[in-house]
NUTORZA-432863 format. One record per residue (C-alpha): x, y, z. Coordinates in nm, 4 decimals. Example, Ala and Ser with C-alpha at 12.3 -4.5 7.8 and 13.67 -1.06 7.14 Angstrom:
2
<pt><X>1.2300</X><Y>-0.4500</Y><Z>0.7800</Z></pt>
<pt><X>1.3670</X><Y>-0.1060</Y><Z>0.7140</Z></pt>
***
This chain:
92
<pt><X>2.5594</X><Y>5.4283</Y><Z>8.9554</Z></pt>
<pt><X>2.7696</X><Y>5.7055</Y><Z>8.8022</Z></pt>
<pt><X>2.9248</X><Y>5.6404</Y><Z>8.4610</Z></pt>
<pt><X>3.3046</X><Y>5.6824</Y><Z>8.4867</Z></pt>
<pt><X>3.4147</X><Y>5.5653</Y><Z>8.1427</Z></pt>
<pt><X>3.6133</X><Y>5.8029</Y><Z>7.9242</Z></pt>
<pt><X>3.4359</X><Y>5.6939</Y><Z>7.6064</Z></pt>
<pt><X>3.1141</X><Y>5.5119</Y><Z>7.5213</Z></pt>
<pt><X>3.1304</X><Y>5.1337</Y><Z>7.4862</Z></pt>
<pt><X>2.9852</X><Y>4.9498</Y><Z>7.1879</Z></pt>
<pt><X>2.8636</X><Y>4.5904</Y><Z>7.1832</Z></pt>
<pt><X>3.1225</X><Y>4.3758</Y><Z>6.9990</Z></pt>
<pt><X>3.0771</X><Y>4.0053</Y><Z>7.0805</Z></pt>
<pt><X>3.4224</X><Y>3.9013</Y><Z>6.9587</Z></pt>
<pt><X>3.6610</X><Y>3.6316</Y><Z>7.0747</Z></pt>
<pt><X>4.0191</X><Y>3.6752</Y><Z>7.1848</Z></pt>
<pt><X>4.3057</X><Y>3.5564</Y><Z>7.4006</Z></pt>
<pt><X>4.4633</X><Y>3.6920</Y><Z>7.7177</Z></pt>
<pt><X>4.8363</X><Y>3.6533</Y><Z>7.7848</Z></pt>
<pt><X>4.9459</X><Y>3.7062</Y><Z>8.1415</Z></pt>
<pt><X>5.2573</X><Y>3.8911</Y><Z>8.2457</Z></pt>
<pt><X>5.3753</X><Y>3.6153</Y><Z>8.4812</Z></pt>
<pt><X>5.2940</X><Y>3.3242</Y><Z>8.2490</Z></pt>
<pt><X>5.2994</X><Y>3.2399</Y><Z>7.8807</Z></pt>
<pt><X>4.9651</X><Y>3.0570</Y><Z>7.9065</Z></pt>
<pt><X>4.6874</X><Y>3.1986</Y><Z>7.6904</Z></pt>
<pt><X>4.3289</X><Y>3.2213</Y><Z>7.8143</Z></pt>
<pt><X>4.0374</X><Y>3.2198</Y><Z>7.5720</Z></pt>
<pt><X>3.7933</X><Y>3.5035</Y><Z>7.6305</Z></pt>
<pt><X>3.4960</X><Y>3.6851</Y><Z>7.4785</Z></pt>
<pt><X>3.4978</X><Y>4.0615</Y><Z>7.4317</Z></pt>
<pt><X>3.1460</X><Y>4.1730</Y><Z>7.5211</Z></pt>
<pt><X>3.1838</X><Y>4.5442</Y><Z>7.4596</Z></pt>
<pt><X>3.4675</X><Y>4.7815</Y><Z>7.3823</Z></pt>
<pt><X>3.5584</X><Y>5.1478</Y><Z>7.3473</Z></pt>
<pt><X>3.8792</X><Y>5.3288</Y><Z>7.2594</Z></pt>
<pt><X>3.9816</X><Y>5.3277</Y><Z>7.6243</Z></pt>
<pt><X>3.8702</X><Y>4.9865</Y><Z>7.7527</Z></pt>
<pt><X>3.6518</X><Y>4.6785</Y><Z>7.7339</Z></pt>
<pt><X>3.4420</X><Y>4.4279</Y><Z>7.9209</Z></pt>
<pt><X>3.5610</X><Y>4.0719</Y><Z>7.8697</Z></pt>
<pt><X>3.4291</X><Y>3.7340</Y><Z>7.9760</Z></pt>
<pt><X>3.6626</X><Y>3.4547</Y><Z>8.0866</Z></pt>
<pt><X>3.5847</X><Y>3.0947</Y><Z>8.1879</Z></pt>
<pt><X>3.4477</X><Y>3.0601</Y><Z>8.5439</Z></pt>
<pt><X>3.7219</X><Y>3.0312</Y><Z>8.8027</Z></pt>
<pt><X>3.9904</X><Y>3.1843</Y><Z>8.5802</Z></pt>
<pt><X>4.2399</X><Y>3.4015</Y><Z>8.7651</Z></pt>
<pt><X>4.3583</X><Y>3.7026</Y><Z>8.5697</Z></pt>
<pt><X>4.6377</X><Y>3.9263</Y><Z>8.6941</Z></pt>
<pt><X>4.6132</X><Y>4.3026</Y><Z>8.7195</Z></pt>
<pt><X>4.8179</X><Y>4.3551</Y><Z>8.4002</Z></pt>
<pt><X>4.7933</X><Y>4.1446</Y><Z>8.0846</Z></pt>
<pt><X>4.7818</X><Y>4.1571</Y><Z>7.7062</Z></pt>
<pt><X>4.4663</X><Y>4.1076</Y><Z>7.5015</Z></pt>
<pt><X>4.4629</X><Y>3.9931</Y><Z>7.1386</Z></pt>
<pt><X>4.1240</X><Y>4.0098</Y><Z>6.9708</Z></pt>
<pt><X>4.0751</X><Y>3.7489</Y><Z>6.6976</Z></pt>
<pt><X>4.0935</X><Y>3.8929</Y><Z>6.3433</Z></pt>
<pt><X>4.2939</X><Y>4.1961</Y><Z>6.4647</Z></pt>
<pt><X>4.6688</X><Y>4.2475</Y><Z>6.4424</Z></pt>
<pt><X>4.6897</X><Y>4.4669</Y><Z>6.7537</Z></pt>
<pt><X>4.8041</X><Y>4.3514</Y><Z>7.0948</Z></pt>
<pt><X>4.6439</X><Y>4.5638</Y><Z>7.3649</Z></pt>
<pt><X>4.8103</X><Y>4.6105</Y><Z>7.7027</Z></pt>
<pt><X>4.5382</X><Y>4.6032</Y><Z>7.9688</Z></pt>
<pt><X>4.4920</X><Y>4.6775</Y><Z>8.3362</Z></pt>
<pt><X>4.2088</X><Y>4.5028</Y><Z>8.5199</Z></pt>
<pt><X>3.9871</X><Y>4.7681</Y><Z>8.6801</Z></pt>
<pt><X>3.7137</X><Y>4.5428</Y><Z>8.8197</Z></pt>
<pt><X>3.6032</X><Y>4.1798</Y><Z>8.8174</Z></pt>
<pt><X>3.2592</X><Y>4.0372</Y><Z>8.8893</Z></pt>
<pt><X>3.2804</X><Y>3.6596</Y><Z>8.8607</Z></pt>
<pt><X>3.3715</X><Y>3.5783</Y><Z>8.5009</Z></pt>
<pt><X>3.3254</X><Y>3.9385</Y><Z>8.3780</Z></pt>
<pt><X>3.6272</X><Y>4.1692</Y><Z>8.3824</Z></pt>
<pt><X>3.6448</X><Y>4.5411</Y><Z>8.3099</Z></pt>
<pt><X>3.9745</X><Y>4.6589</Y><Z>8.1643</Z></pt>
<pt><X>4.1337</X><Y>4.9848</Y><Z>8.0643</Z></pt>
<pt><X>4.3715</X><Y>4.9892</Y><Z>7.7672</Z></pt>
<pt><X>4.7170</X><Y>5.1246</Y><Z>7.8433</Z></pt>
<pt><X>4.9581</X><Y>5.2793</Y><Z>7.5985</Z></pt>
<pt><X>5.3082</X><Y>5.4089</Y><Z>7.5454</Z></pt>
<pt><X>5.5634</X><Y>5.3923</Y><Z>7.8259</Z></pt>
<pt><X>5.3045</X><Y>5.2895</Y><Z>8.0832</Z></pt>
<pt><X>5.2465</X><Y>4.9698</Y><Z>7.8828</Z></pt>
<pt><X>5.6153</X><Y>4.8855</Y><Z>7.8598</Z></pt>
<pt><X>5.6975</X><Y>4.9612</Y><Z>8.2250</Z></pt>
<pt><X>5.4100</X><Y>4.7601</Y><Z>8.3782</Z></pt>
<pt><X>5.4604</X><Y>4.4563</Y><Z>8.1555</Z></pt>
<pt><X>5.8283</X><Y>4.4466</Y><Z>8.2467</Z></pt>
<pt><X>5.7527</X><Y>4.4205</Y><Z>8.6212</Z></pt>
***
């Protein structure tokens, strides 16, 4: 398998919450690994996550706008979005 990430991921093992665009419900998650450009997160089995959402990692002040790139069961790969792209997709 060819590596397509823009930057190397580091193991983090942190907890966080996902907020969906269509709903105000928050989903608990675990952040397994993370880089400057994205992360791999783990959600409870059977959880449906939209293509665009916000991720807040516990003990951090930042809210990261995310786009789901892949999902394999409870594991989800995301890319972090920024600037105008963040604002325009979350408004849809």
